[in-house]
N, C-alpha and C positions, 0 to 999 in steps of 0.2 A: 154369551160365545168368547171362550179363552183366547186372548190375545197372544202373539207372537214376540219372542224377544227379538233384538237386532241380530243376534248369531242365527236365529232359526228362520227370520226373514231372508238373511244372505245365503242359507244354505238351498231353502227353497227355490230361489231365484237362481242361483249357482245351477241347480238342477235343469231347471228351464232353460237357462242360456247353453246347457249342452244338449238340449234333445229338442228344442222348439224349431223345427224346421218350418218351412212354407210360409213366411211372410206374417204381416201383422194381423191379416185376418185370421190365418191359422192360430197366431198368439194368443188371439182372445180366446179361441177353444181350449187352449193350453193351460192358462189362467183360469178360467171358468172352473176347468174338471180340478185343477189342484186346488183352489181356494173357496169355491162354491160346493162343489161335490165331495170333496175329498177329506179336505181339513174342516171343511164348513165353519170359517171364519168370517164370512159374507153371507148375505142372503142375495137372491138373483136380483131383487129390485135394486139393491144399493150396489151391487156389480153393475147392473146397466145404467143405472144415473152415472157412476163413473165414466163409463164408457161414451154416455151421452156427452158429457162435460171435455170429454177429450178430443170429440168428434169435432168441437168447436175451436180448438188450440190449432195455434202451427206447430209442426214437428212431429215426431215418430208418436202415434197414438200408442201403440203397445208398451213403449217405453215409459210414456207419460203415466199409463195407466199401472204400470208396474211401480213406478214412483208413488203413485198416490196411494196403492195397495199399503207398501211398505210404512208409508207416514200414518196412514189409519191405525197399522199395526204399532209403531215402535218411534213415531215421532219423526223429527228431521233425520236423526240417526239411521233409523227404519228405510226411508227413502233413499238415503244414500247407500245403502247395504243392498238395496232391492236393484238399482241401478249397477251398481257393482259388480252383483252376481250376474246379472243378465246380461252384462254388456263384456266381460271380460273374456269369455272363451272366444268369442268370433273375433274380437279385437286384438287376442295374442295371435290366432291362426292367420288373420289377414296380413298383420306385422310380419311375421316369419313369411309367409307369401312373398310380401315384396323384399324380403331378402334373397327369394331365388327358389323358396321350396314349390315349384312349379308341380312336382309328382302328383301332389295332391289333387291340382285341379284338372290335371289329363285324366287320373286314375277313375274320378269320380263321373267326369261326362261320358269317358269311353266305355265303362261298364253298366253305365244305365242307374249306377246308384243315384244320381242325383233326380233323375226322372222316379224312382221310386219312393224319394221323398216327397216329390209332389202329388204323388198317389195318395201317401200317408195325410198331407195336408186336405185331400178331399174328404177322406173320414173325419178328419178331425172337426173340420168346420160343419161337416154336417151332423155331427153328434153336439155341437155347439147351439147350432139352429134349432135342433129337436129340442133340447132342455130348456132354451131360452125361450120358445113360442110357447112351451105347456104354461111357462110361469108369466111371460108378459103378453102374450096374446091366447086368452082362455076362452074368447066369445069371439061372435062372428064380426061386429065392429073394429075390435082393434086387429082382429086378421087381414080386415079389409083395409086398414091404414097400411098393413106391411106389405101386403102384396101392390098396393099403390105406391109405397115408398121404392118398392124392388123396381116394378115398371119404371118409375119417374128416373132413377137412377142408371136403368139400362139405355133407356132414351139419351140422357143428358149425362154421359159418362163425366167423372173427374169429380172435382171439388165442388164445381156448379151444381150438378145433380145432388150431391150428396148433402150440402146443405140448404138446399131447397127443398129435399124430403123431410129433413130433421124440421125444418121451418114450417111446414104443411103439417107435420106430425104435431107441433106444438100446438098449432092454430085448432086442429080437430079435437086434441086433448082437453083444451081450454073451454071450447065454445059448443062442439058438437056431440062430443062421446058421452052419452048417458050414463056417467059413473061417477059414483062417488069418492073422492080419493080419501084413501085410508090414514086413520090416525095412529096406526101403528109404525112411526117412522122409526126406525134403528138408527140410534146416533153411532157414529165412527167411533173407535175407542180411544183414537188420539186427536187432538186437533191441535193446530199450530195458533200461537197467539195472533191479534190481528196485528201486531206491530210488526212480528217476523212479516207477516203477509205484506205491510205497505213497504219494507224495506226491500222485499224480493221482487215487488213489480218496478220499484223504484229502480233497482239496479239492472232491471230487464232493458228497461227505456234509455236508461243514462248509460249504458253499454252500447245499445244500438245506434246511438247519436254519435257517440263521443269515439267508437272505434274508425271509422272511416276518417275522423282526422288525424287521429293518432297513427293511421297506419300512413299518411302522407311524410311521415318524419323519415322513412328510409328504412326502417326496421322490418327484413322479410317476415321474422318472426309475428310482428304485429300485423303484418300482410293478411299472415296466413289466418291470424286469429279472427281478424275483421271478417275475411271471405267465409270462414266455414261459421263462425257466430251468425252471420248474416242469413247463410243457407237454412241454418236449422231455426232461424226466430222469423223468417218472411215465406216458409213454403208448408201449404195446406196440402193434407193429403199423405204427407211422409212416404216411404218406401220409396217407390220407384219415381215418385213425381221429382224428387230432390235430385236425381240424377242429370238432367240437362242442365240445371242451375249448376250443381257443381263441374260439369264439364266444362262451363263459358268461365267458371273461376279458375280452374287450375289448367285447363289446357290451352285455352287461348290466349294466356299470358305467357307460355312456355314453361310453366313449372313441372309437368309432366307432358309427355307425348301421350299420343292416343292410342297407340298400341297396348301400353303400359294400363292406359287408363280402362280401356276394354278388357285387357287379361284380369286386372282386379275386378272388375264388375264379374267377370266369370266368375271367379274365387267365391265372390261373395253370396253368389246364389248357393255354394256348397257348404256353408256353414250355418250353423242355426243361429239365435238371437237376431235383433236388428238390422235393417238393410244399411242403418246409416253408419254402423261401424266399418263400412266402406271407405268413412273420413281416416280411420288409421290406418289402411292400406296406402293412401294418398298422401299422407303427410310421412309416412315410412319412406315413399319411393319417391319423394321430391328431387329433381337433379340440383337443388341448391339447398344449401343449409337453410333452417334447421330441417333434418330428415331421420332417418333411421326410427329408433325405439322414441328420441326424445320428439322428432316431428309427427309422429305417429301419435302418441299421448297428448301431445298439444293440441292437434287437429280433431280428436276426439273429445275431449273435454270442451273445445270450443263448439261444436256442432250440436252437442247436448246441453249446453249449460242453458240456453235458453228456454228447453223444456223445464227444465228442474226450476227455473227462477217461476215460470208462469206456474205451473203445478202447484208449487209453494205459496205462491202470491193467492191463487185462486181458491184454493180448496177451502181455505177456513171459510171465506164468505158464501162457497157453494152448500157447505155444510148448512148455515144459517137458511139459506133459500130452501134447501131441500125440507125444512120443516113449514115453511109456508102451504097452507092447504090450496090455495091456487096453483102455486108452482108445482106441487105434489101431482096435483090434476094435468096440467100441462105436460109434466114428465110422463104421464102415463100413454099419451100419443106420441111423445119422443122416444120412450122404450119400443113401442110398437113400430115406428120407423127405422129403430135401428136392427131391428129383425130383418126387415125389409132391405136396408143396408146389407146387412149381412147375405139375404137371400141372392143378392144381386152379385156381390163380390164370390158368393157361392159358382156362381155360372161364370162369371169372367171376372178374374185371372184364373180360378181355384180348379174348375172343371175343364175348362177348354185347354188350359196347359197340361192338366195331368192324365186326362182321360183321353187318349188318342187312339185306344183300341179296345178289342173286346178282353184281351188277357189285363189290360189296365183296369177295365170296370169288376171283374172277378177280384183282383187284387183289392182294389178299393173296398170291396162288398167285403171280402175277409177281414179288412182292418176294421172297417164299421162294427160287424160282427163283434169281433176280441172288444172293441172298446166300451159297446153297448150293452152287449148280452153276457159276455163272459166278464165284463168289469177288467179288462189286462192293462195295467199302467201303460199310460201312453207313449213312454220311452222304449219299452218293451215293442209296441206295436211299431213306432217309426223305426227302430233300427229292422226288424223283418220284414217291414214294408222296403226298406231299402234295400236290403239283401235279396228280397223278390224281384225289385224293380232290375236290379243286375244279373239276375237268374234268368229273367224275361228276353233280356237283351242278348243273351248268347242263343236263345233257341229259334 
């Protein structure tokens, strides 16, 4: 497999940052389509392993997976390029929205384009489940693990169910699945040194412990960094899970009023890329300095920094663990459980928020056909489905 350059990594993730609507679950489908199916720079098993790792880490899983892909392709600079490319479009859009460009939010919501993007997410996630289940659940024992994981996460929603499902998949893979771990381990193209890994992990914990103390010195900038760094470091599940914590961090102290907070949240649903870029809007909309572009970029960096440090710190050790036959066997169960997590998320929130009528189902079916049978590029399908949602809203 030919590795990507730093520039290629940036451009690939910039395209994804401009077209990846639908939240973190849909992002997994977009990433798989781009790097496993189209570019063929990763195998399904290696991609699923990376997804499994990021499920265990706090912070935005899709961004962590993107950083991990960038690192495996072009080292530390590749990880930075992947994050910048995937994050930049939505961050800029939300900072501009904070400056008063409310027409975008109103037009998207009122024309039905936003709902069309939710319908597109249904097709994208369905394609991802179909492709990953073929590779990771080829027999009935692993399909059973996937179904069990899906049921478990539906009964126990949230991070508790997800972690329990992954843990059960690990135990089943290690002790009960009659499966011989494959020896055809495909090493990642780039690995970081253990020295960089240890420094990253040390910096992660040092900032987590020291920022609350430094924030007491009276600096509003340090207080913002502390609040957003802690939000990014301690929230499992990512996406919508971080919103209550952010509300407590910025609304309760009076840094931003609730109406502005909710307006930004609405805008965040209408832009592609990671939902954590909502931090850029909050930083730009602060009623005390720093705000504007500086405040937006400061809060954006603060909330994503923990994820970057964790991925950089753990990925080299993860690569070693993947080579261990017993770990590989456990990952067979974990990867099957990941398919189950996608199945569960496909129902709620992807299906429940996207398919509200027969028209929505027809639109989703057409989008699925374009993706799976006609091999249409995802960005074209997303744009067409958005237009379709707008047309349906006028009928």
